[in-house]
DRENPA-3360 file (N, C-alpha, C; in nm, 2 decimals, always signed):
BEGIN
1 = MHSLSRDQ = +14.15/+15.73/+14.20/+14.08/+15.74/+14.07/+13.94/+15.80/+14.08 ~ +13.87/+15.76/+14.19/+13.74/+15.81/+14.21/+13.73/+15.96/+14.22 ~ +13.82/+16.02/+14.29/+13.82/+16.17/+14.30/+13.85/+16.24/+14.17 ~ +13.94/+16.17/+14.09/+13.97/+16.23/+13.95/+13.84/+16.24/+13.87 ~ +13.77/+16.13/+13.87/+13.64/+16.12/+13.80/+13.54/+16.23/+13.85 ~ +13.54/+16.25/+13.98/+13.45/+16.35/+14.04/+13.49/+16.49/+13.99 ~ +13.62/+16.51/+13.99/+13.68/+16.64/+13.95/+13.64/+16.66/+13.80 ~ +13.65/+16.56/+13.72/+13.61/+16.57/+13.58/+13.47/+16.60/+13.56;
9 = DDASATEA = +13.38/+16.54/+13.65/+13.24/+16.56/+13.64/+13.21/+16.71/+13.68 ~ +13.28/+16.75/+13.79/+13.26/+16.89/+13.83/+13.30/+16.99/+13.72 ~ +13.41/+16.96/+13.66/+13.46/+17.05/+13.55/+13.36/+17.05/+13.43 ~ +13.31/+16.94/+13.40/+13.21/+16.93/+13.29/+13.08/+17.00/+13.33 ~ +13.04/+16.99/+13.45/+12.92/+17.06/+13.50/+12.94/+17.21/+13.50 ~ +13.06/+17.25/+13.54/+13.09/+17.40/+13.54/+13.09/+17.45/+13.39 ~ +13.16/+17.37/+13.30/+13.16/+17.42/+13.16/+13.02/+17.42/+13.10 ~ +12.94/+17.33/+13.13/+12.80/+17.32/+13.08/+12.72/+17.44/+13.13;
17 = ATLSSLYS = +12.74/+17.48/+13.26/+12.66/+17.59/+13.32/+12.71/+17.72/+13.26 ~ +12.84/+17.73/+13.25/+12.90/+17.86/+13.19/+12.85/+17.88/+13.05 ~ +12.86/+17.77/+12.97/+12.82/+17.78/+12.83/+12.67/+17.81/+12.81 ~ +12.59/+17.74/+12.89/+12.45/+17.77/+12.89/+12.42/+17.91/+12.92 ~ +12.48/+17.97/+13.02/+12.46/+18.11/+13.06/+12.50/+18.20/+12.95 ~ +12.61/+18.17/+12.88/+12.66/+18.25/+12.77/+12.56/+18.25/+12.66 ~ +12.51/+18.14/+12.62/+12.41/+18.13/+12.51/+12.28/+18.20/+12.55 ~ +12.24/+18.18/+12.67/+12.12/+18.25/+12.72/+12.14/+18.40/+12.71;
25 = FLALTMRY = +12.25/+18.45/+12.76/+12.28/+18.59/+12.75/+12.28/+18.64/+12.61 ~ +12.34/+18.57/+12.52/+12.35/+18.61/+12.38/+12.21/+18.61/+12.32 ~ +12.13/+18.51/+12.36/+11.99/+18.51/+12.31/+11.91/+18.64/+12.34 ~ +11.94/+18.69/+12.47/+11.87/+18.81/+12.51/+11.91/+18.93/+12.41 ~ +12.04/+18.93/+12.37/+12.08/+19.04/+12.28/+12.00/+19.04/+12.15 ~ +11.95/+18.92/+12.11/+11.87/+18.91/+11.98/+11.72/+18.91/+12.00 ~ +11.68/+18.94/+12.12/+11.53/+18.95/+12.15/+11.49/+19.10/+12.12 ~ +11.36/+19.12/+12.10/+11.32/+19.26/+12.09/+11.34/+19.32/+12.23;
33 = PDPAFCTE = +11.40/+19.44/+12.24/+11.44/+19.49/+12.37/+11.31/+19.52/+12.46 ~ +11.33/+19.47/+12.58/+11.22/+19.48/+12.67/+11.27/+19.53/+12.81 ~ +11.20/+19.61/+12.88/+11.25/+19.66/+13.01/+11.27/+19.55/+13.11 ~ +11.22/+19.43/+13.09/+11.24/+19.31/+13.18/+11.39/+19.28/+13.18 ~ +11.46/+19.29/+13.07/+11.60/+19.26/+13.07/+11.70/+19.37/+13.03 ~ +11.65/+19.47/+12.96/+11.73/+19.58/+12.92/+11.75/+19.68/+13.04 ~ +11.83/+19.63/+13.13/+11.86/+19.71/+13.26/+12.00/+19.74/+13.27 ~ +12.04/+19.82/+13.36/+12.18/+19.86/+13.39/+12.26/+19.73/+13.42;
41 = PFFDAFES = +12.22/+19.64/+13.50/+12.30/+19.52/+13.53/+12.32/+19.44/+13.40 ~ +12.22/+19.44/+13.31/+12.24/+19.37/+13.18/+12.35/+19.43/+13.10 ~ +12.35/+19.56/+13.09/+12.45/+19.63/+13.01/+12.59/+19.63/+13.08 ~ +12.59/+19.63/+13.21/+12.71/+19.61/+13.29/+12.77/+19.47/+13.26 ~ +12.69/+19.37/+13.26/+12.73/+19.23/+13.23/+12.79/+19.22/+13.08 ~ +12.72/+19.29/+12.99/+12.77/+19.30/+12.85/+12.91/+19.36/+12.85 ~ +12.93/+19.47/+12.92/+13.06/+19.53/+12.92/+13.17/+19.44/+12.99 ~ +13.12/+19.37/+13.10/+13.22/+19.28/+13.17/+13.26/+19.17/+13.08;
49 = LLASLDWP = +13.17/+19.12/+13.00/+13.20/+19.01/+12.90/+13.31/+19.06/+12.80 ~ +13.29/+19.18/+12.75/+13.39/+19.23/+12.66/+13.52/+19.25/+12.72 ~ +13.52/+19.30/+12.85/+13.65/+19.32/+12.92/+13.72/+19.19/+12.94 ~ +13.64/+19.09/+12.98/+13.70/+18.96/+13.00/+13.76/+18.89/+12.88 ~ +13.71/+18.93/+12.76/+13.76/+18.88/+12.64/+13.88/+18.97/+12.58 ~ +13.90/+19.08/+12.65/+14.00/+19.18/+12.61/+13.97/+19.23/+12.47 ~ +13.85/+19.28/+12.45/+13.80/+19.34/+12.33/+13.79/+19.49/+12.35 ~ +13.90/+19.57/+12.36/+13.90/+19.71/+12.40/+13.82/+19.80/+12.30;
57 = SELAAVRA = +13.83/+19.78/+12.17/+13.76/+19.87/+12.08/+13.61/+19.85/+12.09 ~ +13.57/+19.72/+12.10/+13.42/+19.69/+12.12/+13.37/+19.75/+12.25 ~ +13.45/+19.73/+12.35/+13.41/+19.78/+12.49/+13.40/+19.93/+12.48 ~ +13.49/+20.00/+12.42/+13.49/+20.15/+12.41/+13.36/+20.19/+12.33 ~ +13.33/+20.12/+12.23/+13.21/+20.16/+12.15/+13.08/+20.14/+12.23 ~ +13.07/+20.03/+12.30/+12.95/+20.01/+12.38/+12.94/+20.11/+12.50 ~ +13.06/+20.14/+12.56/+13.06/+20.24/+12.67/+13.02/+20.38/+12.61 ~ +13.07/+20.42/+12.50/+13.04/+20.55/+12.44/+12.89/+20.55/+12.41;
65 = WREWTPDP = +12.83/+20.45/+12.35/+12.69/+20.44/+12.33/+12.61/+20.46/+12.45 ~ +12.65/+20.40/+12.56/+12.57/+20.41/+12.69/+12.58/+20.55/+12.74 ~ +12.70/+20.61/+12.72/+12.72/+20.75/+12.78/+12.63/+20.85/+12.70 ~ +12.62/+20.84/+12.57/+12.55/+20.94/+12.50/+12.40/+20.91/+12.47 ~ +12.36/+20.80/+12.52/+12.22/+20.76/+12.49/+12.13/+20.78/+12.62 ~ +12.04/+20.88/+12.62/+11.96/+20.91/+12.74/+11.86/+20.79/+12.77 ~ +11.82/+20.72/+12.67/+11.72/+20.61/+12.69/+11.76/+20.49/+12.61 ~ +11.85/+20.41/+12.67/+11.90/+20.29/+12.59/+11.79/+20.20/+12.54;
73 = LDDLRTAY = +11.68/+20.18/+12.62/+11.58/+20.09/+12.58/+11.51/+20.14/+12.45 ~ +11.47/+20.26/+12.45/+11.41/+20.32/+12.33/+11.51/+20.32/+12.21 ~ +11.63/+20.35/+12.24/+11.73/+20.35/+12.13/+11.75/+20.21/+12.07 ~ +11.75/+20.11/+12.16/+11.77/+19.97/+12.11/+11.64/+19.92/+12.03 ~ +11.53/+19.97/+12.08/+11.40/+19.93/+12.01/+11.40/+19.99/+11.87 ~ +11.44/+20.11/+11.86/+11.45/+20.17/+11.72/+11.55/+20.10/+11.64 ~ +11.67/+20.07/+11.69/+11.77/+20.00/+11.62/+11.73/+19.86/+11.58 ~ +11.67/+19.79/+11.67/+11.62/+19.65/+11.64/+11.52/+19.65/+11.53;
81 = TGLFITAA = +11.42/+19.74/+11.54/+11.32/+19.75/+11.44/+11.38/+19.78/+11.30 ~ +11.47/+19.87/+11.30/+11.54/+19.91/+11.17/+11.62/+19.80/+11.11 ~ +11.69/+19.73/+11.20/+11.78/+19.62/+11.15/+11.71/+19.50/+11.11 ~ +11.62/+19.45/+11.20/+11.57/+19.31/+11.19/+11.43/+19.30/+11.15 ~ +11.35/+19.41/+11.15/+11.21/+19.41/+11.12/+11.18/+19.48/+10.99 ~ +11.20/+19.62/+10.99/+11.17/+19.70/+10.88/+11.28/+19.80/+10.86 ~ +11.32/+19.82/+10.73/+11.42/+19.91/+10.70/+11.41/+19.95/+10.55 ~ +11.50/+20.03/+10.50/+11.50/+20.06/+10.36/+11.52/+19.93/+10.28;
89 = PGTTIPPY = +11.46/+19.92/+10.16/+11.47/+19.79/+10.09/+11.62/+19.75/+10.07 ~ +11.64/+19.62/+10.10/+11.77/+19.57/+10.09/+11.86/+19.58/+10.21 ~ +11.82/+19.66/+10.31/+11.91/+19.68/+10.42/+11.86/+19.61/+10.55 ~ +11.74/+19.55/+10.55/+11.70/+19.47/+10.66/+11.78/+19.34/+10.67 ~ +11.81/+19.30/+10.79/+11.90/+19.18/+10.82/+11.81/+19.08/+10.89 ~ +11.73/+19.00/+10.81/+11.64/+18.91/+10.88/+11.71/+18.80/+10.97 ~ +11.67/+18.79/+11.09/+11.74/+18.69/+11.18/+11.68/+18.55/+11.18 ~ +11.65/+18.50/+11.06/+11.59/+18.37/+11.04/+11.67/+18.29/+10.95;
97 = ASIYLDGD = +11.70/+18.17/+10.99/+11.79/+18.08/+10.91/+11.73/+18.05/+10.77 ~ +11.60/+18.04/+10.76/+11.53/+18.00/+10.63/+11.56/+18.10/+10.52 ~ +11.57/+18.23/+10.56/+11.59/+18.34/+10.46/+11.73/+18.31/+10.39 ~ +11.82/+18.26/+10.46/+11.96/+18.24/+10.41/+11.98/+18.11/+10.34 ~ +11.91/+18.01/+10.39/+11.93/+17.87/+10.34/+11.84/+17.81/+10.24 ~ +11.71/+17.86/+10.24/+11.61/+17.80/+10.15/+11.61/+17.85/+10.01 ~ +11.68/+17.96/+9.98/+11.70/+18.01/+9.85/+11.58/+18.09/+9.79 ~ +11.47/+18.10/+9.86/+11.36/+18.18/+9.81/+11.33/+18.31/+9.89;
105 = GTLYGRTT = +11.41/+18.33/+10.00/+11.39/+18.45/+10.08/+11.27/+18.46/+10.16 ~ +11.20/+18.34/+10.18/+11.08/+18.35/+10.26/+11.09/+18.28/+10.40 ~ +11.00/+18.31/+10.48/+11.00/+18.25/+10.62/+10.92/+18.12/+10.62 ~ +10.93/+18.04/+10.72/+10.86/+17.92/+10.75/+10.89/+17.82/+10.63 ~ +11.01/+17.81/+10.59/+11.04/+17.72/+10.48/+11.10/+17.59/+10.54 ~ +11.17/+17.51/+10.45/+11.22/+17.38/+10.49/+11.31/+17.39/+10.61 ~ +11.40/+17.50/+10.61/+11.49/+17.51/+10.72/+11.41/+17.53/+10.86 ~ +11.31/+17.60/+10.85/+11.23/+17.62/+10.98/+11.18/+17.49/+11.03;
113 = ERTRAFYR = +11.13/+17.40/+10.93/+11.08/+17.27/+10.97/+11.19/+17.18/+11.02 ~ +11.31/+17.18/+10.95/+11.42/+17.10/+11.00/+11.47/+17.15/+11.14 ~ +11.46/+17.28/+11.16/+11.51/+17.33/+11.29/+11.41/+17.28/+11.40 ~ +11.28/+17.30/+11.38/+11.18/+17.25/+11.47/+11.19/+17.10/+11.50 ~ +11.21/+17.03/+11.39/+11.22/+16.88/+11.41/+11.35/+16.85/+11.49 ~ +11.46/+16.92/+11.48/+11.58/+16.90/+11.56/+11.54/+16.92/+11.71 ~ +11.47/+17.03/+11.73/+11.43/+17.06/+11.87/+11.35/+16.95/+11.93 ~ +11.25/+16.91/+11.86/+11.16/+16.80/+11.91/+11.23/+16.67/+11.92;
121 = ERGFDLTD = +11.31/+16.63/+11.83/+11.39/+16.50/+11.84/+11.47/+16.50/+11.97 ~ +11.50/+16.62/+12.02/+11.59/+16.62/+12.14/+11.50/+16.66/+12.27 ~ +11.37/+16.65/+12.25/+11.28/+16.67/+12.36/+11.25/+16.81/+12.40 ~ +11.26/+16.91/+12.30/+11.23/+17.05/+12.32/+11.13/+17.09/+12.22 ~ +11.05/+17.20/+12.26/+10.96/+17.26/+12.17/+10.95/+17.40/+12.21 ~ +10.89/+17.48/+12.12/+10.87/+17.63/+12.14/+10.75/+17.65/+12.23 ~ +10.76/+17.73/+12.33/+10.64/+17.77/+12.40/+10.60/+17.91/+12.35 ~ +10.69/+17.98/+12.28/+10.66/+18.11/+12.22/+10.65/+18.10/+12.07;
129 = ETEPADHI = +10.53/+18.12/+12.02/+10.51/+18.10/+11.88/+10.50/+18.24/+11.80 ~ +10.56/+18.34/+11.86/+10.55/+18.47/+11.80/+10.65/+18.49/+11.68 ~ +10.75/+18.40/+11.67/+10.84/+18.40/+11.57/+10.86/+18.26/+11.52 ~ +10.91/+18.24/+11.39/+10.94/+18.10/+11.34/+11.05/+18.04/+11.43 ~ +11.05/+17.90/+11.43/+11.15/+17.83/+11.51/+11.29/+17.86/+11.48 ~ +11.32/+17.91/+11.35/+11.46/+17.93/+11.32/+11.51/+18.07/+11.34 ~ +11.43/+18.15/+11.43/+11.48/+18.28/+11.47/+11.61/+18.26/+11.55 ~ +11.70/+18.35/+11.53/+11.83/+18.34/+11.60/+11.82/+18.33/+11.75;
137 = RFELEFLA = +11.72/+18.40/+11.81/+11.70/+18.40/+11.95/+11.66/+18.26/+12.00 ~ +11.57/+18.19/+11.93/+11.53/+18.06/+11.97/+11.64/+17.96/+11.95 ~ +11.72/+17.97/+11.85/+11.83/+17.88/+11.82/+11.94/+17.90/+11.94 ~ +11.96/+18.02/+11.98/+12.06/+18.04/+12.09/+12.00/+17.98/+12.22 ~ +11.87/+18.00/+12.24/+11.81/+17.95/+12.36/+11.81/+17.79/+12.36 ~ +11.80/+17.73/+12.25/+11.81/+17.59/+12.23/+11.95/+17.54/+12.27 ~ +12.05/+17.61/+12.21/+12.19/+17.58/+12.24/+12.21/+17.59/+12.39 ~ +12.15/+17.69/+12.46/+12.17/+17.71/+12.60/+12.11/+17.59/+12.68;
145 = ALAGEARF = +11.99/+17.54/+12.63/+11.93/+17.43/+12.69/+12.02/+17.30/+12.68 ~ +12.07/+17.28/+12.55/+12.16/+17.16/+12.53/+12.28/+17.17/+12.62 ~ +12.35/+17.29/+12.62/+12.47/+17.31/+12.70/+12.44/+17.29/+12.85 ~ +12.32/+17.34/+12.89/+12.28/+17.32/+13.03/+12.27/+17.18/+13.08 ~ +12.24/+17.09/+12.98/+12.23/+16.95/+13.01/+12.35/+16.87/+12.97 ~ +12.46/+16.95/+12.94/+12.59/+16.89/+12.89/+12.57/+16.79/+12.78 ~ +12.48/+16.83/+12.69/+12.46/+16.75/+12.56/+12.55/+16.81/+12.45 ~ +12.68/+16.79/+12.47/+12.77/+16.86/+12.38/+12.77/+16.81/+12.24;
153 = DDEERFLQ = +12.74/+16.68/+12.22/+12.73/+16.62/+12.09/+12.62/+16.68/+12.01 ~ +12.50/+16.69/+12.07/+12.39/+16.75/+12.01/+12.41/+16.90/+11.98 ~ +12.48/+16.97/+12.07/+12.51/+17.11/+12.06/+12.60/+17.13/+11.93 ~ +12.71/+17.05/+11.93/+12.80/+17.06/+11.81/+12.73/+17.02/+11.68 ~ +12.65/+16.92/+11.68/+12.57/+16.89/+11.56/+12.48/+17.00/+11.51 ~ +12.41/+17.06/+11.61/+12.32/+17.17/+11.57/+12.40/+17.29/+11.52 ~ +12.51/+17.32/+11.58/+12.60/+17.43/+11.53/+12.64/+17.41/+11.39 ~ +12.69/+17.29/+11.37/+12.75/+17.26/+11.24/+12.65/+17.24/+11.13;
161 = TLFRPWFV = +12.53/+17.18/+11.16/+12.44/+17.15/+11.05/+12.33/+17.26/+11.03 ~ +12.29/+17.33/+11.14/+12.18/+17.42/+11.13/+12.21/+17.56/+11.17 ~ +12.31/+17.59/+11.25/+12.33/+17.72/+11.30/+12.44/+17.80/+11.21 ~ +12.56/+17.74/+11.21/+12.67/+17.81/+11.14/+12.65/+17.83/+10.99 ~ +12.59/+17.74/+10.92/+12.57/+17.76/+10.78/+12.49/+17.88/+10.74 ~ +12.39/+17.92/+10.82/+12.32/+18.05/+10.79/+12.38/+18.16/+10.86 ~ +12.43/+18.14/+10.99/+12.48/+18.25/+11.07/+12.59/+18.32/+11.00 ~ +12.68/+18.25/+10.93/+12.79/+18.31/+10.86/+12.74/+18.42/+10.76;
169 = RFQEKSMQ = +12.64/+18.39/+10.69/+12.58/+18.48/+10.59/+12.51/+18.60/+10.66 ~ +12.44/+18.57/+10.77/+12.38/+18.67/+10.85/+12.48/+18.77/+10.91 ~ +12.59/+18.71/+10.96/+12.69/+18.80/+11.02/+12.76/+18.89/+10.92 ~ +12.79/+18.83/+10.80/+12.85/+18.91/+10.69/+12.76/+19.03/+10.65 ~ +12.63/+19.00/+10.64/+12.54/+19.11/+10.60/+12.53/+19.21/+10.72 ~ +12.53/+19.16/+10.84/+12.52/+19.25/+10.96/+12.64/+19.34/+10.97 ~ +12.76/+19.29/+10.94/+12.88/+19.37/+10.95/+12.88/+19.48/+10.84 ~ +12.80/+19.46/+10.73/+12.79/+19.56/+10.63/+12.68/+19.66/+10.66;
177 = EARHPFYR = +12.57/+19.62/+10.72/+12.46/+19.70/+10.74/+12.44/+19.76/+10.88 ~ +12.48/+19.68/+10.98/+12.45/+19.73/+11.12/+12.55/+19.84/+11.16 ~ +12.50/+19.95/+11.20/+12.58/+20.06/+11.25/+12.57/+20.07/+11.40 ~ +12.47/+20.02/+11.46/+12.45/+20.03/+11.61/+12.56/+19.95/+11.68 ~ +12.63/+20.01/+11.77/+12.74/+19.94/+11.84/+12.69/+19.81/+11.92 ~ +12.58/+19.82/+11.98/+12.53/+19.71/+12.06/+12.51/+19.59/+11.97 ~ +12.44/+19.61/+11.86/+12.41/+19.49/+11.77/+12.54/+19.45/+11.69 ~ +12.62/+19.54/+11.65/+12.74/+19.49/+11.58/+12.83/+19.40/+11.68;
185 = VSIQLIDF = +12.84/+19.45/+11.80/+12.92/+19.37/+11.90/+12.85/+19.24/+11.94 ~ +12.72/+19.25/+11.96/+12.64/+19.12/+11.99/+12.67/+19.02/+11.89 ~ +12.66/+19.05/+11.76/+12.68/+18.96/+11.65/+12.82/+18.90/+11.65 ~ +12.92/+18.99/+11.68/+13.06/+18.94/+11.69/+13.07/+18.84/+11.80 ~ +13.01/+18.87/+11.91/+13.01/+18.78/+12.03/+12.95/+18.64/+11.99 ~ +12.84/+18.65/+11.93/+12.77/+18.52/+11.89/+12.86/+18.44/+11.79 ~ +12.93/+18.51/+11.70/+13.02/+18.44/+11.61/+13.13/+18.38/+11.69 ~ +13.19/+18.46/+11.78/+13.30/+18.41/+11.86/+13.27/+18.28/+11.94;
193 = FTKEEQ = +13.16/+18.28/+12.01/+13.12/+18.17/+12.09/+13.07/+18.05/+12.02 ~ +13.00/+18.07/+11.91/+12.96/+17.96/+11.83/+13.07/+17.90/+11.74 ~ +13.16/+17.98/+11.70/+13.27/+17.93/+11.62/+13.37/+17.85/+11.71 ~ +13.38/+17.90/+11.83/+13.47/+17.83/+11.92/+13.43/+17.69/+11.95 ~ +13.30/+17.66/+11.94/+13.25/+17.53/+11.97/+13.26/+17.43/+11.85 ~ +13.30/+17.48/+11.73/+13.31/+17.39/+11.62/+13.43/+17.30/+11.63;
% end
């Protein structure tokens, strides 16, 4: 009996570490592109993940993008800015929960405060104040932290009450507006891994 319990503990720890790594990786895809992580190994890992999921069309799109793009970092910065920061009216896809849930289309609303409160109640807080607490990158980093500590109940609660309700709308808009293969596929991956946890 003792060894079975130890095996279960090992399996749970492995699951927690894997899930934490996935969330952390997905959080990177939603950060403003930086040479610290936008490297060949990062893009190779992105392709490996797609291959492991058996997503051939998404993998082909990302490979084609890498082949024809002389400067992936510069290309991603342009795409990120156009999609998530500034774009033609009505085509920007803000990566903040409050935009989709508070009803007034503004930042730092009730949802931002609820999200920050959820972080703090579980012993976490933001060290980076460059964006509101409900930016998708911070939410994915928070999920990575919870998964890393095998706090699966908190993870599930956060997904169901604060993440999925707005992400579904964000994803819908992204699939309409995002043309860049890296971001289209990243958002599909986030959907896949957060939906699987529900």
